[in-house]
C-alpha positions in Angstrom: -0.1 0.1 0.0 1.3 3.6 -0.8 2.1 5.6 2.2 2.3 9.6 1.9 2.9 12.4 4.3 0.9 15.5 4.4 1.2 18.6 6.6 -2.5 19.4 6.0 -4.4 16.1 6.3 -7.8 17.6 6.3 -7.3 19.5 3.2 -5.7 16.5 1.7 -8.8 14.3 2.2 -10.8 17.1 0.7 -8.7 17.5 -2.3 -8.4 13.7 -3.2 -12.4 13.3 -2.8 -12.8 16.3 -5.2 -9.9 15.7 -7.5 -9.9 11.8 -7.8 -13.4 10.8 -6.5 -11.4 9.2 -3.5 -13.7 7.6 -0.9 -12.4 7.3 2.6 -12.1 3.8 3.7 -11.2 4.9 7.3 -9.8 8.0 9.2 -8.4 8.4 12.5 -7.9 11.9 14.2 -5.4 13.0 16.8 -6.8 15.1 19.8 -5.7 18.3 18.2 -7.8 17.4 15.0 -4.8 16.6 12.9 -5.0 13.4 10.8 -3.2 10.4 12.6 -4.0 8.1 9.7 -6.3 8.1 6.7 -6.9 5.4 4.1 -8.6 6.4 0.9 -9.5 4.6 -2.3 -9.5 5.5 -5.9 -11.0 3.2 -8.6 -9.7 0.1 -6.5 -6.3 1.5 -5.7 -5.8 2.2 -1.9 -3.4 4.7 -0.3 -2.6 6.0 3.0 -1.3 9.1 4.6 -0.1 10.3 8.0 0.2 13.8 8.7 4.1 14.9 8.9 6.2 14.7 12.0 9.3 16.7 11.2 10.8 15.9 14.7 10.6 12.3 13.7 12.0 13.0 10.2 8.7 12.4 8.6 8.1 15.5 6.1 5.8 16.1 3.2 7.2 17.2 -0.2 5.9 20.7 0.2 7.7 21.0 3.6 11.0 20.2 1.9 10.3 21.4 -1.7 10.9 18.0 -3.3 9.3 14.5 -3.7 11.2 11.3 -4.1 8.5 9.1 -5.5 5.9 9.2 -8.2 2.3 7.6 -7.7 0.9 5.8 -10.7 -2.7 5.3 -10.7 -4.4 3.1 -13.5 -7.9 4.3 -14.1 -10.6 3.8 -16.7 -10.7 7.3 -18.0 -7.4 9.2 -17.3 -8.3 12.1 -19.4 -11.6 12.8 -17.4 -9.8 12.2 -14.0 -6.6 14.7 -15.0 -9.2 17.2 -15.9 -11.1 16.8 -12.7 -7.8 17.0 -10.8 -6.5 20.2 -12.3 -10.0 21.8 -11.8 -9.7 20.9 -8.3 -6.3 22.6 -7.9 -3.8 20.2 -9.3 -0.9 21.4 -11.7 -0.5 19.6 -15.0 3.3 18.6 -15.3 2.8 16.5 -18.6 -0.4 16.4 -20.8 -2.3 13.1 -21.3 -1.0 11.5 -24.4 -0.5 8.0 -25.8 3.1 6.5 -25.4 4.8 3.9 -27.9 5.0 1.6 -24.8 1.0 0.9 -24.7 0.0 3.5 -22.1 -2.0 6.6 -22.1 -0.6 9.0 -19.5 -0.5 12.2 -17.8 1.1 13.8 -15.0 0.2 16.1 -12.3 1.3 17.5 -9.1 -1.5 17.7 -6.4 -1.3 21.0 -4.1 0.7 19.2 -1.4 3.6 18.4 -3.5 2.9 14.8 -4.6 3.3 13.7 -8.1 0.6 11.5 -9.7 0.6 9.7 -13.1 -3.0 8.9 -14.4 -2.7 6.0 -16.8 -4.5 3.3 -18.9 -3.5 0.6 -21.1 -4.1 1.1 -24.7 
């Protein structure tokens, strides 16, 4: 399962619901209202995140200014999902296109610094 770090867990949940149509499988809050852990699902792909803990060396891409991984979601209609994610506040990094290796893909960055590739096999 994919595991992300966020500095704004509540905002992240709302973005993923709006951008990707994510459903929240479960979410647990800390006493201060931050998200301890949330598990979300997008078209059968599940991922989880915790809010960052800089004191423990656990930081989000936006906090450190880079990301060290890319997230690929294989979905039924990547064009529609890309448009939806951009409308919700994602930043297009690579437009949706067909590649010689048999995928239709496009890449975006979410408002929290995570890079997502939306794809389908063609």
